[in-house]
C-alpha positions, 0 to 999 in steps of 0.5 A, a space after each residue: 802474103 801467101 795464102 794457105 789452102 786447107 787441105 782437110 778433106 773432111 772440115 768440121 771434124 774433131 781432132 784427137 786429144 793428142 792433136 789438141 795437146 800439140 796445138 796447144 803447146 805440146 807435151 813439153 818435149 823438144 826433139 832436135 835432129 834427124 830421125 833417131 839420131 837426135 836429142 830430146 829434152 822434156 820440161 813442163 813447157 816446151 820453153 823450158 825444154 828448149 832452155 834445158 837443151 841450151 844448158 846442155 849444149 853450153 855445158 857440152 861446149 864448155 867441156 870440150 874447150 876445157 879438154 882441149 885447153 888441158 891437152 894443149 897444156 900438157 903437149 907443151 
């Protein structure tokens, strides 16, 4: 296993409340995508935010499949 190196130049210093929240499970939001072209979802926990993103992806996929199927039926 690769050993990690502590890069903290001032070991033993306190971290901010924001950093504590991130380490302790985050703010309940999940962002997927590069830069500002991503998708962000919020939930009470990061897990719930991930479930919301998954459900949204399923909904979008279902909509696309239905739209394509309808277009193909009309083209016949």
